[in-house]
C-alpha positions in Angstrom: -65.2 40.3 -53.2 -63.6 43.7 -53.7 -60.2 44.2 -55.1 -57.4 45.4 -52.8 -54.8 47.8 -54.1 -51.4 47.6 -52.5 -49.6 50.8 -51.9 -45.8 51.3 -52.2 -45.7 51.2 -48.4 -47.6 47.9 -48.2 -45.2 46.4 -50.7 -42.2 47.6 -48.8 -43.6 46.1 -45.6 -44.2 42.8 -47.3 -40.6 42.8 -48.7 -39.1 43.5 -45.3 -41.2 40.7 -43.7 -40.2 38.2 -46.3 -36.5 39.1 -46.1 -36.6 38.8 -42.4 -38.2 35.3 -42.6 -35.5 34.2 -45.0 -32.6 35.7 -43.0 -33.6 34.0 -39.7 -32.3 30.6 -41.0 -28.5 30.2 -41.4 -28.8 27.2 -43.8 -27.8 27.8 -47.4 -30.4 25.4 -48.8 -34.0 24.8 -47.9 -36.6 22.1 -48.7 -39.9 22.9 -50.4 -41.7 22.7 -47.1 -39.2 25.1 -45.4 -39.5 27.6 -48.2 -43.3 27.5 -48.1 -43.3 27.8 -44.3 -40.9 30.8 -44.3 -42.8 32.6 -47.1 -46.2 31.6 -45.8 -47.2 30.2 -49.2 -48.3 26.8 -50.4 -45.8 24.1 -51.5 -47.7 24.0 -54.8 -46.6 27.6 -55.5 -43.0 26.5 -55.1 -43.4 23.4 -57.3 -45.1 25.4 -60.0 -42.2 27.8 -60.2 -39.5 25.2 -60.3 -41.4 23.2 -62.9 -41.6 26.3 -65.1 -37.8 26.7 -64.7 -38.1 29.9 -62.7 -36.4 28.5 -59.6 -33.1 26.6 -59.7 -33.0 23.5 -57.5 -30.9 20.5 -56.5 -32.1 17.0 -55.8 -30.4 14.9 -53.1 -31.8 11.6 -51.9 -35.1 12.3 -53.7 -35.6 15.7 -52.0 -35.6 19.1 -53.7 -33.4 21.8 -52.2 -33.5 25.5 -53.0 -30.8 28.1 -52.4 -31.9 30.8 -50.0 -30.2 33.4 -52.3 -32.2 32.1 -55.4 -35.4 32.2 -53.4 -34.7 35.7 -52.2 -33.8 36.9 -55.6 -36.9 35.4 -57.3 -39.5 36.6 -54.7 -38.0 40.0 -54.0 -36.5 40.7 -57.4 -33.0 41.5 -56.1 
């Protein structure tokens, strides 16, 4: 497989797409599955980051919840 190089334009388009996906939902907190679905990444990627202490979370009734703001800040570096 060849390596792909992302241009600045590609990165900006990805950023806009991810931001749009996060902003479509009015809820302040999302489950692991909701975050994964919105960002089109696997739940394992979310779990890896919260286990490493990179994503803050809350647990309620055995479910993990993530702040939309924290997710946006982490994945978009805002």
